[in-house]
N, C-alpha and C positions, 0 to 999 in steps of 0.2 A: 602199432609198432609189433613187428613180427618178433619173435622169441630164436635168436640164433641157435644153433646147437653147439654144444662143447667144441665138439671137433672144429666145428668151422672158426669159432673164436681163436681157437689153439693154431689154424693154418694162419690164421693172419697175425697172430703173435710172432709166428715163426717167420714169416715174410719180413714183418718190421723189424727183427732182431738182425735180417741178413741184410736190408737194405740202408740201416743207417750203418752198421760196418761197412758197408760197398761206400757210401756216401761220407765217411768219416772228412775227409779233406774238404769237401763240401762245406758241411756243417761247420768246420772251425774257422774257413773262410768268411762265411756268412756273420759269424759273430764276429771275426776281427771289424767287419764296419760297424758292427755297434758298439764296440769298445773304443773305434776312434771318436766316435760321434759323443761319448758319455762325458761328463764331467766329473772328475775323480774326485771332486770334493767329499763325494759322498761315498766314504771306503766299504760302507756295509753293501750298501745297491751294488758298485761294482764289482765287490766279490760274488755278488749273486748272479752276477751278470754273465761272468765268465766263462764259458764252455772250452776244456780243452780234452786231451784223449783221456784222460782220468774220468774227466764227465762222462765223456761217451760212453766209458766201460761202465759207469754206472748207469747211465739209462738203459744199456742192453743187460744188466743185470737187474733193473727193475724189473723188466719187462719179464724177463725167465723167470723171477720169482713170483710175478702173476699169473704166469702161463702155469706156473708148478701147483698152484690154489686149485681147490676145489673150485666148480663153476658156483657160484652162492645163489643161483636162481632158481625156485622150484623147489627147494628144500623146506621138506615138512616140518613145520613148528610143533603142531598139534594134530590128532586126530581122535574125534571124540563119536559116537551113536548117542543120540537123545533117546529119553522116554517113548517120544513122539515118532520115532523110528530115522529122523532127521542125521542125515551123516554129516558131519562138519568139520574140513581140514583146512588147516590154515598153513598158507605155503608163504616163502620169498618170493618176491615180484621186483620186478625194477620201477624205479622211481618213472622213469619217462626220458623226459629232457632236462638235465643240469648244463648251468652257465655257472662257470667260474671267472672271477676276476682277480687278476695277481698283479705281481710288481716284478720285472726285471728278470725274473729266474726262469731261464729256456728249459731248465728240467723239468718243469711242472708241467709244462706242453707234453711230453713223455708220461709222466706219473698220472697226473689227473686223466689223461684221455686214456690210458692203458687199464684202469682202474674201470673208469665210466663204462668203459666196452665190454670189460670182459663180464660186469654187471648187465650187460644190455640196457644200456641208458647211450643214448646220443648225448654227445656233448657239446658245447660251445665255450670256444676258450678265447677270452680278452685278455691278452698280457697288455702289458706295456708295452708305449712307441720305445724305448730303449732298448728292448731287445726283437724289435720288429723283424729285421734280416733273420734272426736267428729262429726263431717262431715261425716264420713263414716257410723256410726249408725244413725245419720239423713236419710241418702238417703236411708239405707235400711226400715225404717219406709216408706218412700216416695214409694220404690218399693213393700214393703208389700201391702199399699193402692192400687197402682193400678192393681197389680193382684188380688187383692178381688175382683175388677169390671171390671174384665176382658180385662185391656189395658195393651200393652206392658211397659215394663220397660225402656224403652228410651226416653220416655215423658222428663225424669229427670234423667240426666248422671251426675257421679261426674269424673272427670278429675283429675288424679294422676299422674302429671308430673313433672321435674324440670325444669330449667330457659331455659338452653337448648332446651329442646321437647316442652316447651312451644312455645318458639320462632319460632322452625320449624311448629308446628301447626300452629300459627297464618299466617305464609306465604304459607302453604301450609294445610289446614285443610283437614281431611279426609272426611267431609261431608261439605255441602255449610252452610256458615254462613252468616245471616243476618244483625247482632247488635251483636257488641260487647261494654259491659260496664267496665269499668276499675273502681273498687271502692276502691282507696286507696290512697296514697302518690304523689307525683310531680313523684317521678321516676318510678313509676308502669305507671302511665299515659303514660309517654314519652316512655317506651319500647313497650305500646301497640299500640300506635300512629305510633311508627316507623317501626314497623313490620307487623301491619293488612294491610290485602288485603280488609277489607270490611267495612263499616260505624262503626264509632266509636263512640258515646255518652260519652263524656267527664262527671266525678263526684268526688265528695270524697275531694277535696282540699279546704280547708275553709282559712285562713289567712283574719278574719272578721274585721272589723274598727268600731270604734265608733268615732263621731265627738263631744265633748262639745261648744255649742252653749256659747256666751253671753247671751243668752236670756233661757237658761237651768234652770229648778229647780234641784237645786242643791244635794237637799235628793235625791230626783228620780232619779237622775244620776246616784249616788252612789250605790245604789241599783241592778239599773238596768247593770251597771258594774261589780259589783259583783257576782250577778247571771250568766252574760253571762261568766265569767271568769273562777268560780269556781265549779259552778254547775255540770258538766262533761268535766272535761280537754281532754277525748278521744273522744269528740264529733268533727266531722268536724265543727259545728256549735258553737263553744267555739268562744270568743274573743280573739284576739291576740294583737291588736294596737289598743291605743287611742290618738286621737289629742284634745288638750284643747286650745280653743281660746284664746289670749294673752289678748282682750277684758273681759274675764269674771270676772265679780266683785270679788274682794279679790281674785284676780288669786294666788298668791304666798301662802295665807292660805290654799286654796282650793287643790293646787296641793300638798302640803306637808301633808294635811288629809289625800286625797286620796292615798298616796304614803303609809303612815301608817298603814292606814286600808287593804290596799292589802298585806303588808308584815306581818301584823299579823295573816291573814289569812294563811299564807305560802308561798305566792306568790312571786315570783323574780319579782322585778320591776326594768328593763333597761330603762334610760333614754337617749334621745337625746343631744347633745351638748349644745343646748338653756337651757338646765334645771341643769346642772351640777353645776352651782354656787349656786343653792337653794337647790338640793341634792347632796351635795360632795359625800356621802357615797356610792352612788348608781354605779354599774356598768353603763360604758356608752356605746352607740352602737357603735362598732367595725366597722361595715361595712355596706356600704349602702345595700348590698342584704340582710341585717336583716330584713328590712323593707317588704319583696316578703316573708319571712319565715313563715309557719304554725307550732307552738309549739308542740302542741298535749301535754303539760305539764304545770304545774303551773308557768308559767312565761308568763311576758306581757311588752311590749314596751308603754311609756309614751313618747309623744312630744308634744312642742307647736305648734301651726300654728297661720297665722296671719288675717283670714277669712275665710269665706263659700267658696268662689271660690277655693281658695288654698286647702283648705280637699279635696272638690270634687276632684281636680287637683290629689291630693296625693293617694285619695284611686282609683281613675281610674288606676293609675301606678302600685302601687305596690298589690293591694288586689288580692283575689283567685277569685274574682266576684262572691262570696256565697252569704255572708248576711255583710249588714252594717247598722247602727244605728246613727240617729243624736235624740241628747237629748236636746230638745228645747221647750219652749211654745207657740212660733211665726208658726203657721200653714204655714203660706205663705213661711216661710224660709224653713220649713219640706217639703214642696212641692215642692220646687225649688232643694232640696236634693235629693229628691227622683225619681225625673224626672229624673235630671243628673247623679246621679251615677250609675256605669255599673256595677251591681249586682241581682242576682237572686231572692235575697228577700232583700227590703228596708225595715227599718222601723223609727219609730216616739216613741222614749221613750218607749222602750219595749226590751227584750232581744231578742239577736240572738239564743239564744237556741230555741224559737220555730220554725226555720226552719227546720220541719219534718212532714213527712207525717201525722203520728197521731194527731199533734197539730193542722196543718194547716186542719183539715178535709180532709183529701185526705186517709186516712186509711195507711196500709202498705205499704210501698215504697220500690223499687228495689234500690233506691240512690237517692242524690239531684242532677240533671243536673244543670251544671254552663254551659251548651252548648244554642245555641241559633237554634239550630233545633235537633232533631225535636219539642224538649219540652225543657221548662228551668224551675227548681224547684223539688218540688219533683216527683218522677217516679212513680205515681199509677198505679191503675189497668186499669184507663180509658188512659193512656199515653203509655200502652204496646200493642196499636195497631196501625196499618197505613190504609191506604184507598184505595179503588179499584172501579171504575167505571163500572156499568153495564148499557150497551147501547143496548137498544131494539128498532128493525127496522121491515121494512117489504120490503126488495130490495131497500133501497135507496143507491144511489151512487152519490160521489161528482163529481160535474162538474167544 
């Protein structure tokens, strides 16, 4: 793979911003075809599928933000000269070819491609069939931008395959794959892990927890929980579970208040067995497996917990290792929680909705990684490179 100059990449991204802007109506019309064919029973997926003028503005802004960032390729990580005279320079290097498999969201077709391209990677885009028309026209825009700047279209490729064809491609790809990123639910992630023959970077699954400490500011806690649950239910950073410490002052009154507040906002509140006497009209947790479930809906589980240690253990047992928050005014307690909870992002007194590349200062993101290798959290431009050692010698041999 050739290394492109920073100026060449800049020219392509400038072309892409202009082309998207010129083809706004075509893009929205293509998206309308997808929306008409979509079953609105899954509101979260429907929300992700919609492309309007505001979404197109966001696509252009994502490209602009990546264009404004420094080129991540060829950056010197270390430079040492050994006693034997060998000069060893470690530099950032492209992965090569990245495949991303994602559901519903056409804006991923923009964000994933712009990040991969700026990091000098080819990318294979396997979007869901529900966004086929939208993805097709966005990839056409990419190809126009590449051709305008005398580059081959294969830098950015859209794959249109059914489940069986995708399975076969993962097992026997037609070209070398260096990294696969499944961005979606647990079934998709398991499918890719089962069949892929190269590195898989796990992302997308939420199931995020909040722990309300006895030292919480209750007004602040209510505001954080409401925002984390209702701000965007289709986000993988939305809140699904709340553990309330039994030692919280005015425990009964406050649990009832939280329940009423959430229900008034249209949230279905499920409770564990410990709260059934207090909230007899609520549905009760039917299965232990529900603690592991990501809802992507106006739905939440509230349970009681004995102490901080039990809360940490429960979160580490059931969460998606995405985002977890402690609501407390005790900084030492918060530090213990944040150090011991095994999540990509841990919070004190703030909504989990901030686990997002743009909100965390990373810019556009490929996904939120819940893996520990090679990166955890938002996968931005700087995270889409690997490294390579350049070793310069003058006839040295190892004895």
